[in-house]
Biopython code that builds the backbone (N, CA, C, O; Angstrom):
import numpy as np
from Bio.PDB.StructureBuilder import StructureBuilder

atoms = [
    (1, "UNK", "N", (126.543, 103.305, 210.372)),
    (1, "UNK", "CA", (125.377, 103.073, 211.172)),
    (1, "UNK", "C", (125.723, 103.496, 212.592)),
    (1, "UNK", "O", (126.828, 103.251, 213.075)),
    (2, "UNK", "N", (124.773, 104.129, 213.249)),
    (2, "UNK", "CA", (125.047, 104.621, 214.592)),
    (2, "UNK", "C", (123.837, 104.428, 215.485)),
    (2, "UNK", "O", (122.711, 104.283, 215.009)),
    (3, "UNK", "N", (124.086, 104.428, 216.794)),
    (3, "UNK", "CA", (123.002, 104.349, 217.762)),
    (3, "UNK", "C", (123.216, 105.448, 218.798)),
    (3, "UNK", "O", (124.318, 105.651, 219.306)),
    (4, "UNK", "N", (122.129, 106.144, 219.090)),
    (4, "UNK", "CA", (122.142, 107.197, 220.097)),
    (4, "UNK", "C", (121.293, 106.768, 221.277)),
    (4, "UNK", "O", (120.290, 106.073, 221.108)),
    (5, "UNK", "N", (121.688, 107.175, 222.463)),
    (5, "UNK", "CA", (120.848, 106.987, 223.642)),
    (5, "UNK", "C", (120.219, 108.339, 223.939)),
    (5, "UNK", "O", (120.915, 109.343, 224.089)),
    (6, "UNK", "N", (118.909, 108.351, 224.021)),
    (6, "UNK", "CA", (118.159, 109.595, 224.251)),
    (6, "UNK", "C", (117.999, 109.858, 225.745)),
    (6, "UNK", "O", (118.239, 108.974, 226.567)),
    (7, "UNK", "N", (117.597, 111.070, 226.089)),
    (7, "UNK", "CA", (117.460, 111.467, 227.488)),
    (7, "UNK", "C", (116.431, 110.632, 228.239)),
    (7, "UNK", "O", (116.506, 110.517, 229.462)),
    (8, "UNK", "N", (115.461, 110.043, 227.520)),
    (8, "UNK", "CA", (114.459, 109.207, 228.177)),
    (8, "UNK", "C", (114.904, 107.747, 228.278)),
    (8, "UNK", "O", (114.136, 106.889, 228.714)),
    (9, "UNK", "N", (116.154, 107.467, 227.872)),
    (9, "UNK", "CA", (116.695, 106.121, 227.965)),
    (9, "UNK", "C", (116.445, 105.254, 226.738)),
    (9, "UNK", "O", (116.940, 104.130, 226.660)),
    (10, "UNK", "N", (115.684, 105.767, 225.787)),
    (10, "UNK", "CA", (115.417, 105.000, 224.570)),
    (10, "UNK", "C", (116.607, 105.113, 223.615)),
    (10, "UNK", "O", (117.488, 105.956, 223.786)),
    (11, "UNK", "N", (116.606, 104.249, 222.617)),
    (11, "UNK", "CA", (117.680, 104.238, 221.629)),
    (11, "UNK", "C", (117.155, 104.630, 220.260)),
    (11, "UNK", "O", (116.026, 104.310, 219.891)),
    (12, "UNK", "N", (117.999, 105.329, 219.517)),
    (12, "UNK", "CA", (117.692, 105.720, 218.145)),
    (12, "UNK", "C", (118.791, 105.162, 217.258)),
    (12, "UNK", "O", (119.975, 105.325, 217.554)),
    (13, "UNK", "N", (118.403, 104.501, 216.166)),
    (13, "UNK", "CA", (119.365, 103.920, 215.237)),
    (13, "UNK", "C", (119.240, 104.635, 213.892)),
    (13, "UNK", "O", (118.132, 104.838, 213.396)),
    (14, "UNK", "N", (120.375, 105.017, 213.303)),
    (14, "UNK", "CA", (120.366, 105.685, 212.011)),
    (14, "UNK", "C", (121.622, 105.358, 211.227)),
    (14, "UNK", "O", (122.497, 104.633, 211.700)),
    (15, "UNK", "N", (121.697, 105.901, 210.027)),
    (15, "UNK", "CA", (122.916, 105.739, 209.223)),
    (15, "UNK", "C", (123.223, 107.061, 208.532)),
    (15, "UNK", "O", (122.334, 107.879, 208.296)),
    (16, "UNK", "N", (124.483, 107.250, 208.218)),
    (16, "UNK", "CA", (124.921, 108.501, 207.621)),
    (16, "UNK", "C", (126.271, 108.320, 206.944)),
    (16, "UNK", "O", (126.992, 107.361, 207.221)),
    (17, "UNK", "N", (126.603, 109.241, 206.061)),
    (17, "UNK", "CA", (127.931, 109.269, 205.446)),
    (17, "UNK", "C", (128.897, 110.131, 206.264)),
    (17, "UNK", "O", (130.112, 110.046, 206.085)),
    (18, "UNK", "N", (128.351, 110.965, 207.165)),
    (18, "UNK", "CA", (129.174, 111.884, 207.950)),
    (18, "UNK", "C", (128.680, 111.875, 209.391)),
    (18, "UNK", "O", (127.785, 112.636, 209.756)),
    (19, "UNK", "N", (129.269, 111.011, 210.198)),
    (19, "UNK", "CA", (128.796, 110.822, 211.574)),
    (19, "UNK", "C", (128.884, 112.093, 212.413)),
    (19, "UNK", "O", (127.968, 112.388, 213.181)),
    (20, "UNK", "N", (129.966, 112.846, 212.279)),
    (20, "UNK", "CA", (130.124, 114.054, 213.102)),
    (20, "UNK", "C", (129.019, 115.067, 212.802)),
    (20, "UNK", "O", (128.412, 115.619, 213.720)),
    (21, "UNK", "N", (128.762, 115.307, 211.523)),
    (21, "UNK", "CA", (127.729, 116.269, 211.140)),
    (21, "UNK", "C", (126.349, 115.789, 211.575)),
    (21, "UNK", "O", (125.545, 116.574, 212.077)),
    (22, "UNK", "N", (126.077, 114.504, 211.384)),
    (22, "UNK", "CA", (124.746, 113.985, 211.714)),
    (22, "UNK", "C", (124.488, 114.033, 213.216)),
    (22, "UNK", "O", (123.401, 114.417, 213.648)),
    (23, "UNK", "N", (125.468, 113.650, 214.001)),
    (23, "UNK", "CA", (125.302, 113.693, 215.460)),
    (23, "UNK", "C", (125.102, 115.131, 215.914)),
    (23, "UNK", "O", (124.280, 115.387, 216.795)),
    (24, "UNK", "N", (125.830, 116.066, 215.336)),
    (24, "UNK", "CA", (125.650, 117.483, 215.672)),
    (24, "UNK", "C", (124.221, 117.931, 215.370)),
    (24, "UNK", "O", (123.610, 118.647, 216.163)),
    (25, "UNK", "N", (123.691, 117.507, 214.221)),
    (25, "UNK", "CA", (122.301, 117.842, 213.880)),
    (25, "UNK", "C", (121.340, 117.289, 214.923)),
    (25, "UNK", "O", (120.417, 117.981, 215.350)),
    (26, "UNK", "N", (121.557, 116.038, 215.335)),
    (26, "UNK", "CA", (120.701, 115.445, 216.372)),
    (26, "UNK", "C", (120.812, 116.238, 217.675)),
    (26, "UNK", "O", (119.798, 116.599, 218.274)),
    (27, "UNK", "N", (122.033, 116.504, 218.107)),
    (27, "UNK", "CA", (122.262, 117.170, 219.397)),
    (27, "UNK", "C", (121.663, 118.566, 219.452)),
    (27, "UNK", "O", (121.308, 119.048, 220.528)),
    (28, "UNK", "N", (121.546, 119.222, 218.298)),
    (28, "UNK", "CA", (120.991, 120.574, 218.254)),
    (28, "UNK", "C", (119.533, 120.606, 217.795)),
    (28, "UNK", "O", (118.977, 121.680, 217.567)),
    (29, "UNK", "N", (118.921, 119.441, 217.662)),
    (29, "UNK", "CA", (117.514, 119.369, 217.268)),
    (29, "UNK", "C", (117.229, 119.912, 215.886)),
    (29, "UNK", "O", (116.150, 120.455, 215.645)),
    (30, "UNK", "N", (118.184, 119.775, 214.967)),
    (30, "UNK", "CA", (118.054, 120.368, 213.636)),
    (30, "UNK", "C", (117.367, 119.463, 212.608)),
    (30, "UNK", "O", (117.137, 119.885, 211.475)),
    (31, "UNK", "N", (117.042, 118.240, 212.985)),
    (31, "UNK", "CA", (116.393, 117.326, 212.046)),
    (31, "UNK", "C", (114.890, 117.366, 212.329)),
    (31, "UNK", "O", (114.417, 116.863, 213.348)),
    (32, "UNK", "N", (114.164, 117.973, 211.406)),
    (32, "UNK", "CA", (112.728, 118.178, 211.583)),
    (32, "UNK", "C", (111.972, 116.872, 211.762)),
    (32, "UNK", "O", (112.216, 115.898, 211.050)),
    (33, "UNK", "N", (111.051, 116.858, 212.719)),
    (33, "UNK", "CA", (110.197, 115.699, 213.001)),
    (33, "UNK", "C", (110.978, 114.433, 213.322)),
    (33, "UNK", "O", (110.476, 113.331, 213.099)),
    (34, "UNK", "N", (112.178, 114.565, 213.835)),
    (34, "UNK", "CA", (112.997, 113.407, 214.178)),
    (34, "UNK", "C", (112.661, 112.938, 215.594)),
    (34, "UNK", "O", (112.364, 113.745, 216.475)),
    (35, "UNK", "N", (112.712, 111.635, 215.793)),
    (35, "UNK", "CA", (112.455, 111.012, 217.095)),
    (35, "UNK", "C", (113.290, 111.664, 218.192)),
    (35, "UNK", "O", (112.811, 111.860, 219.309)),
    (36, "UNK", "N", (114.528, 111.996, 217.874)),
    (36, "UNK", "CA", (115.435, 112.523, 218.898)),
    (36, "UNK", "C", (115.155, 113.970, 219.288)),
    (36, "UNK", "O", (115.566, 114.408, 220.362)),
    (37, "UNK", "N", (114.467, 114.713, 218.438)),
    (37, "UNK", "CA", (114.301, 116.153, 218.689)),
    (37, "UNK", "C", (113.529, 116.457, 219.966)),
    (37, "UNK", "O", (113.686, 117.541, 220.530)),
    (38, "UNK", "N", (112.706, 115.535, 220.433)),
    (38, "UNK", "CA", (111.960, 115.738, 221.689)),
    (38, "UNK", "C", (112.559, 114.925, 222.836)),
    (38, "UNK", "O", (111.965, 114.819, 223.909)),
    (39, "UNK", "N", (113.738, 114.353, 222.598)),
    (39, "UNK", "CA", (114.374, 113.501, 223.606)),
    (39, "UNK", "C", (115.827, 113.915, 223.846)),
    (39, "UNK", "O", (116.687, 113.071, 224.099)),
    (40, "UNK", "N", (116.090, 115.205, 223.764)),
    (40, "UNK", "CA", (117.443, 115.719, 223.960)),
    (40, "UNK", "C", (117.755, 115.841, 225.445)),
    (40, "UNK", "O", (116.840, 116.059, 226.239)),
    (41, "UNK", "N", (118.998, 115.710, 225.839)),
    (41, "UNK", "CA", (120.154, 115.487, 224.988)),
    (41, "UNK", "C", (120.298, 114.016, 224.579)),
    (41, "UNK", "O", (119.689, 113.123, 225.168)),
    (42, "UNK", "N", (121.117, 113.800, 223.560)),
    (42, "UNK", "CA", (121.414, 112.447, 223.101)),
    (42, "UNK", "C", (122.915, 112.218, 223.195)),
    (42, "UNK", "O", (123.700, 113.167, 223.178)),
    (43, "UNK", "N", (123.310, 110.950, 223.295)),
    (43, "UNK", "CA", (124.730, 110.616, 223.285)),
    (43, "UNK", "C", (124.959, 109.434, 222.359)),
    (43, "UNK", "O", (124.127, 108.532, 222.266)),
    (44, "UNK", "N", (126.081, 109.449, 221.685)),
    (44, "UNK", "CA", (126.451, 108.351, 220.789)),
    (44, "UNK", "C", (126.903, 107.184, 221.652)),
    (44, "UNK", "O", (127.785, 107.332, 222.498)),
    (45, "UNK", "N", (126.287, 106.005, 221.431)),
    (45, "UNK", "CA", (126.668, 104.831, 222.205)),
    (45, "UNK", "C", (127.235, 103.715, 221.333)),
    (45, "UNK", "O", (127.819, 102.761, 221.847)),
    (46, "UNK", "N", (127.065, 103.831, 220.016)),
    (46, "UNK", "CA", (127.593, 102.799, 219.123)),
    (46, "UNK", "C", (127.737, 103.353, 217.714)),
    (46, "UNK", "O", (126.863, 104.070, 217.228)),
    (47, "UNK", "N", (128.846, 103.017, 217.062)),
    (47, "UNK", "CA", (129.077, 103.375, 215.655)),
    (47, "UNK", "C", (129.724, 102.176, 214.977)),
    (47, "UNK", "O", (130.654, 101.572, 215.512)),
    (48, "UNK", "N", (129.219, 101.839, 213.792)),
    (48, "UNK", "CA", (129.836, 100.785, 212.987)),
    (48, "UNK", "C", (129.923, 101.261, 211.548)),
    (48, "UNK", "O", (128.943, 101.756, 210.992)),
    (49, "UNK", "N", (131.088, 101.112, 210.951)),
    (49, "UNK", "CA", (131.294, 101.501, 209.562)),
    (49, "UNK", "C", (130.966, 100.344, 208.631)),
    (49, "UNK", "O", (131.164, 99.180, 208.977)),
    (50, "UNK", "N", (130.466, 100.673, 207.451)),
    (50, "UNK", "CA", (130.144, 99.693, 206.425)),
    (50, "UNK", "C", (130.771, 100.129, 205.112)),
    (50, "UNK", "O", (131.110, 101.298, 204.934)),
    (51, "UNK", "N", (130.920, 99.197, 204.208)),
    (51, "UNK", "CA", (131.524, 99.486, 202.921)),
    (51, "UNK", "C", (130.656, 100.340, 202.023)),
    (51, "UNK", "O", (131.162, 101.125, 201.221)),
    (52, "UNK", "N", (129.335, 100.185, 202.160)),
    (52, "UNK", "CA", (128.408, 100.951, 201.316)),
    (52, "UNK", "C", (127.266, 101.505, 202.147)),
    (52, "UNK", "O", (126.977, 101.028, 203.245)),
    (53, "UNK", "N", (126.628, 102.519, 201.597)),
    (53, "UNK", "CA", (125.459, 103.111, 202.249)),
    (53, "UNK", "C", (124.332, 102.081, 202.362)),
    (53, "UNK", "O", (123.595, 102.064, 203.348)),
    (54, "UNK", "N", (124.206, 101.222, 201.345)),
    (54, "UNK", "CA", (123.163, 100.196, 201.337)),
    (54, "UNK", "C", (123.358, 99.204, 202.481)),
    (54, "UNK", "O", (122.391, 98.791, 203.121)),
    (55, "UNK", "N", (124.605, 98.824, 202.736)),
    (55, "UNK", "CA", (124.894, 97.905, 203.847)),
    (55, "UNK", "C", (124.555, 98.560, 205.189)),
    (55, "UNK", "O", (123.993, 97.917, 206.076)),
    (56, "UNK", "N", (124.898, 99.834, 205.328)),
    (56, "UNK", "CA", (124.597, 100.564, 206.558)),
    (56, "UNK", "C", (123.089, 100.682, 206.764)),
    (56, "UNK", "O", (122.593, 100.519, 207.878)),
    (57, "UNK", "N", (122.371, 100.964, 205.690)),
    (57, "UNK", "CA", (120.919, 101.089, 205.779)),
    (57, "UNK", "C", (120.288, 99.753, 206.150)),
    (57, "UNK", "O", (119.358, 99.711, 206.955)),
    (58, "UNK", "N", (120.778, 98.670, 205.576)),
    (58, "UNK", "CA", (120.261, 97.338, 205.899)),
    (58, "UNK", "C", (120.495, 97.015, 207.373)),
    (58, "UNK", "O", (119.617, 96.459, 208.034)),
    (59, "UNK", "N", (121.671, 97.358, 207.888)),
    (59, "UNK", "CA", (121.970, 97.121, 209.307)),
    (59, "UNK", "C", (121.053, 97.963, 210.189)),
    (59, "UNK", "O", (120.543, 97.481, 211.200)),
    (60, "UNK", "N", (120.848, 99.213, 209.808)),
    (60, "UNK", "CA", (119.939, 100.096, 210.558)),
    (60, "UNK", "C", (118.549, 99.474, 210.648)),
    (60, "UNK", "O", (117.977, 99.376, 211.733)),
    (61, "UNK", "N", (118.012, 99.058, 209.512)),
    (61, "UNK", "CA", (116.656, 98.481, 209.480)),
    (61, "UNK", "C", (116.572, 97.235, 210.352)),
    (61, "UNK", "O", (115.581, 97.028, 211.053)),
    (62, "UNK", "N", (117.607, 96.408, 210.309)),
    (62, "UNK", "CA", (117.628, 95.172, 211.087)),
    (62, "UNK", "C", (117.682, 95.487, 212.589)),
    (62, "UNK", "O", (116.912, 94.929, 213.370)),
    (63, "UNK", "N", (118.583, 96.369, 212.981)),
    (63, "UNK", "CA", (118.793, 96.661, 214.399)),
    (63, "UNK", "C", (117.611, 97.413, 215.001)),
    (63, "UNK", "O", (117.320, 97.253, 216.186)),
    (64, "UNK", "N", (116.929, 98.228, 214.207)),
    (64, "UNK", "CA", (115.749, 98.936, 214.720)),
    (64, "UNK", "C", (114.685, 97.965, 215.236)),
    (64, "UNK", "O", (113.896, 98.318, 216.112)),
    (65, "UNK", "N", (114.664, 96.754, 214.700)),
    (65, "UNK", "CA", (113.670, 95.757, 215.112)),
    (65, "UNK", "C", (114.098, 94.972, 216.346)),
    (65, "UNK", "O", (113.299, 94.227, 216.914)),
    (66, "UNK", "N", (115.332, 95.130, 216.759)),
    (66, "UNK", "CA", (115.852, 94.380, 217.894)),
    (66, "UNK", "C", (115.240, 94.865, 219.203)),
    (66, "UNK", "O", (114.778, 96.001, 219.310)),
    (67, "UNK", "N", (115.248, 93.986, 220.187)),
    (67, "UNK", "CA", (114.798, 94.336, 221.541)),
    (67, "UNK", "C", (115.813, 95.283, 222.181)),
    (67, "UNK", "O", (116.953, 95.394, 221.732)),
    (68, "UNK", "N", (115.380, 95.948, 223.216)),
    (68, "UNK", "CA", (116.273, 96.842, 223.970)),
    (68, "UNK", "C", (117.480, 96.066, 224.490)),
    (68, "UNK", "O", (118.613, 96.541, 224.419)),
    (69, "UNK", "N", (117.226, 94.870, 225.013)),
    (69, "UNK", "CA", (118.287, 94.048, 225.585)),
    (69, "UNK", "C", (119.330, 93.690, 224.522)),
    (69, "UNK", "O", (120.530, 93.707, 224.794)),
    (70, "UNK", "N", (118.872, 93.369, 223.325)),
    (70, "UNK", "CA", (119.790, 93.002, 222.250)),
    (70, "UNK", "C", (120.589, 94.221, 221.787)),
    (70, "UNK", "O", (121.776, 94.098, 221.485)),
    (71, "UNK", "N", (119.952, 95.401, 221.727)),
    (71, "UNK", "CA", (120.669, 96.631, 221.370)),
    (71, "UNK", "C", (121.753, 96.920, 222.407)),
    (71, "UNK", "O", (122.861, 97.322, 222.051)),
    (72, "UNK", "N", (121.439, 96.717, 223.681)),
    (72, "UNK", "CA", (122.415, 96.979, 224.735)),
    (72, "UNK", "C", (123.567, 95.984, 224.669)),
    (72, "UNK", "O", (124.703, 96.329, 224.992)),
    (73, "UNK", "N", (123.282, 94.753, 224.251)),
    (73, "UNK", "CA", (124.352, 93.770, 224.065)),
    (73, "UNK", "C", (125.265, 94.195, 222.913)),
    (73, "UNK", "O", (126.477, 93.991, 222.977)),
    (74, "UNK", "N", (124.697, 94.775, 221.876)),
    (74, "UNK", "CA", (125.502, 95.289, 220.764)),
    (74, "UNK", "C", (126.386, 96.440, 221.242)),
    (74, "UNK", "O", (127.565, 96.503, 220.894)),
    (75, "UNK", "N", (125.832, 97.331, 222.021)),
    (75, "UNK", "CA", (126.587, 98.477, 222.541)),
    (75, "UNK", "C", (127.799, 97.995, 223.345)),
    (75, "UNK", "O", (128.890, 98.552, 223.225)),
    (76, "UNK", "N", (127.602, 96.961, 224.159)),
    (76, "UNK", "CA", (128.700, 96.438, 224.988)),
    (76, "UNK", "C", (129.517, 95.373, 224.260)),
    (76, "UNK", "O", (130.465, 94.813, 224.811)),
    (77, "UNK", "N", (129.131, 95.106, 223.011)),
    (77, "UNK", "CA", (129.786, 94.100, 222.174)),
    (77, "UNK", "C", (129.821, 92.735, 222.849)),
    (77, "UNK", "O", (130.830, 92.031, 222.814)),
    (78, "UNK", "N", (128.701, 92.379, 223.462)),
    (78, "UNK", "CA", (128.535, 91.063, 224.099)),
    (78, "UNK", "C", (127.967, 90.109, 223.057)),
    (78, "UNK", "O", (126.760, 89.878, 222.999)),
    (79, "UNK", "N", (128.865, 89.554, 222.227)),
    (79, "UNK", "CA", (128.443, 88.727, 221.087)),
    (79, "UNK", "C", (127.741, 87.450, 221.546)),
    (79, "UNK", "O", (126.849, 86.951, 220.860)),
    (80, "UNK", "N", (128.135, 86.927, 222.689)),
    (80, "UNK", "CA", (127.496, 85.719, 223.205)),
    (80, "UNK", "C", (126.029, 86.000, 223.557)),
    (80, "UNK", "O", (125.154, 85.196, 223.236)),
    (81, "UNK", "N", (125.760, 87.112, 224.201)),
    (81, "UNK", "CA", (124.386, 87.476, 224.544)),
    (81, "UNK", "C", (123.569, 87.773, 223.289)),
    (81, "UNK", "O", (122.402, 87.389, 223.208)),
    (82, "UNK", "N", (124.165, 88.448, 222.317)),
    (82, "UNK", "CA", (123.464, 88.723, 221.058)),
    (82, "UNK", "C", (123.056, 87.403, 220.416)),
    (82, "UNK", "O", (121.928, 87.260, 219.945)),
    (83, "UNK", "N", (123.960, 86.452, 220.398)),
    (83, "UNK", "CA", (123.670, 85.137, 219.824)),
    (83, "UNK", "C", (122.535, 84.452, 220.587)),
    (83, "UNK", "O", (121.628, 83.875, 219.987)),
    (84, "UNK", "N", (122.598, 84.522, 221.890)),
    (84, "UNK", "CA", (121.552, 83.918, 222.718)),
    (84, "UNK", "C", (120.194, 84.570, 222.457)),
    (84, "UNK", "O", (119.181, 83.883, 222.328)),
    (85, "UNK", "N", (120.185, 85.892, 222.380)),
    (85, "UNK", "CA", (118.940, 86.628, 222.165)),
    (85, "UNK", "C", (118.412, 86.447, 220.745)),
    (85, "UNK", "O", (117.228, 86.667, 220.487)),
    (86, "UNK", "N", (119.281, 86.049, 219.833)),
    (86, "UNK", "CA", (118.874, 85.871, 218.442)),
    (86, "UNK", "C", (118.162, 84.544, 218.215)),
    (86, "UNK", "O", (117.469, 84.374, 217.212)),
    (87, "UNK", "N", (118.327, 83.604, 219.138)),
    (87, "UNK", "CA", (117.705, 82.292, 218.963)),
    (87, "UNK", "C", (116.199, 82.385, 219.141)),
    (87, "UNK", "O", (115.712, 82.973, 220.106)),
    (88, "UNK", "N", (115.468, 81.801, 218.202)),
    (88, "UNK", "CA", (114.008, 81.822, 218.265)),
    (88, "UNK", "C", (113.536, 80.879, 219.364)),
    (88, "UNK", "O", (114.113, 79.814, 219.583)),
    (89, "UNK", "N", (112.506, 81.280, 220.029)),
    (89, "UNK", "CA", (111.894, 80.450, 221.065)),
    (89, "UNK", "C", (110.598, 79.888, 220.512)),
    (89, "UNK", "O", (109.704, 80.640, 220.124)),
    (90, "UNK", "N", (110.497, 78.589, 220.475)),
    (90, "UNK", "CA", (109.317, 77.929, 219.942)),
    (90, "UNK", "C", (108.477, 77.385, 221.081)),
    (90, "UNK", "O", (108.993, 76.744, 221.996)),
    (91, "UNK", "N", (107.186, 77.644, 221.019)),
    (91, "UNK", "CA", (106.301, 77.113, 222.067)),
    (91, "UNK", "C", (105.899, 75.687, 221.673)),
    (91, "UNK", "O", (105.803, 75.348, 220.493)),
    (92, "UNK", "N", (105.668, 74.872, 222.696)),
    (92, "UNK", "CA", (105.325, 73.460, 222.444)),
    (92, "UNK", "C", (103.847, 73.269, 222.244)),
    (92, "UNK", "O", (103.395, 72.146, 222.022)),
]
sb = StructureBuilder()
sb.init_structure("model")
sb.init_model(0)
sb.init_chain("A")
sb.init_seg("    ")
for serial, (resi, resn, name, xyz) in enumerate(atoms, 1):
    if name == "N":
        sb.init_residue(resn, " ", resi, " ")
    sb.init_atom(name, np.array(xyz, "f"), 0.0, 1.0, " ", f" {name:<3s}", serial, name[0])
structure = sb.get_structure()
């Protein structure tokens, strides 16, 4: 699972079996209709390995729903902030 930072400051989350090849495809705009193709250049800001493709895909789907702040906490590996941001806020 990987996260890219796009030229507009947004983040893109994906998964792959070959990180070097996939990042090269992103950087050269070779993935048709991809979010990153209109936001070049991109840079890799986070990579995490998983035991299976299914685990990586599940992590991708989960992280795509995260707030920008929570994604940035993951990038900096600020586990305390991630935990704080993960707590649900209930209105009274």
